[in-house]
N, C-alpha and C positions, 0 to 999 in steps of 0.2 A: 369098467374101460370096456368090456364085451366082447362080443367073439370076433376075433381077426384073422385073416388068414395070414398064414408065415409071408405072403408077397406085400400085405401092405404096407404102408410108411406111418410112422406116428408123428403127431403134431411137434415141433419144435417148440422147447419152452423158450419165454421169454428172459432165462439167465441164459440159456446158449446163444442168443441174439446177440443180448450183452457181452458175450467173450469174446463171439465171431468180430463183432463191432471193434471193441479192443485191440482186437489181435488185429484186424485190418490198417487202425489209427498207427498203430506201431508199427506197421511195414512202412507205411506212408511217411513217417518221421524217418526212419530209418535209409529209406533210399535216395534222398539228397544229400546225405552225411557220407553216403557209401559214393557217390558220384564226385565228392567234392563239392559239394555246394554252398555248405557250411565253411565256414575258419574256425580255425581255433589260435591259439597263441596268445599272450596277455597285452595291453594295450596301455601303453605306459603313458601320461603325460610329461613328464620328465624329462623324455629320451630327449635327446639333442635331435638338432635339425638335424636331415639326411640333407644332402646336393641335390636336386631335382634335374639334374642334368641326361634326359636320357638319350639323348644323344654322345656324348661322352663315356663313352663305355671303354674305359682303358684295356679291359682283360677280355677279350671275349672270344667263347669255344662254342664256333657255329659251325654247321656243314653248309656248304656251297647248294645252292639253288633250294635253299628249303621252303618251304609253307608254313605260316604261323600258325594255317589250323591243322596242320598237321605232328606240332610239334606243340611241348609245354614246355616256357622258357623261364628258367630257374635263376633267378639274379640274387646273390649272396653280398653282404654288403658288412665292412665292420669299420669301427670311427671310434675316436679316442679325444681325447684333450692333448695328446700328442703325436708327433710326427710317424710314428712306427710302431709294430707289434710284434710278437715273438708266438713261437709255435702254432702257426696258424696251418690247420687241416679242417680242409670240406669233401666229404662224402656223399654223393648224387647216386643213392642205391636205386637207379632205373633196371626193368625189367631187361629192355633189350641192349644197352648201350651203358654200364653203370661206369661213372667218372669220380675221379679224384682229383685233389691238387692239395700238396703238403708244402710248403715254404718256412723256414726257419726264420726267417724277418720279412715284412712285407710295409711297404709305406702306405700310410694315411691320408686320406678315406681310399678305404678299397673296394671295388667294386669285381664280379667276376660274371659273366653269364654263361649260361650252359644249355642246350636246347636236348629234349627228351622226346622221342618218338611217343606219340598217342597209340600205335598199331600195334598196343596188348594190350591182356588182361590188366588192370590195376597197374599201370604202364611206370608208377613213381610211387613204391613203398615206403622212402623215407631218405631226409634228406639232414644232413647234421654238417653244424659249423663250428668251429672253435676258434679262441686266439687270446692269447694271452695278454695283459697291458704291460706297458716297458714300465719298468720302475720306478720312475718319477711320475706316472702318471693317475690321475685322480680317479678316472672312470675309463670303461670303454665297454664297447656297445656293439650286437650283432644283430640283423634282419636278415629275412630270408623272404624272398617274393617268389610267387607263382604267376605268371600273365600279368605282372605289376600289380599285383594285390600282395599285401601282408600279411604271411601265413605265419611267421614268429619273429620274436624279437626278445632280448635278453638287454639290460645295461648292468654292469657292477662297477660296485666301487669300493676305493679303499686298497690297501698293501695286498699284493698279490690278486688283481682282480682278471678275471676272466671270463669271457662274454663267450656262453653256450648257446646254441640256438639249434630246432632240432625241432622236426615237422612230422610224422608217421603217418601213412594211413591208416586210419582205423573205423571199423564199423561203430556206429551207436554217437550221441550226441556227445560233440566236443571236440 
């Protein structure tokens, strides 16, 4: 090794370069996830076909004069083979303006839209939705959309079926 003065630098070993590269790669994988660029939620090919009528939102909770660039649009959808469901509850856990809705009975298909302000760090930590199928229903499903993109879906069949959808912000894959 020779004589080195106390202020001299040692050469970087190849193993240290590999560790540094690994840390950088992990960071680059986690950043898009933290920013919401990746989605999660099961993709179910057997789920019922949803109505794609963007202009026919029956229940809309919007703030007047809002600019779509300033808000995340959250849409919750419940569908079934019957025309009603019970025990409906949704919680929009927003940092600035948390919102919720709860009804004993809802008519199906059901859609409700919420707007969440983007001007907060991690503006939307979680959204949760649940609904119970009617007694004579064979299935019930729920879906959560963020700005028109599906982030969570669930289909439940059988007696006592309950649809539960949840999207939580989390760091890392998934």
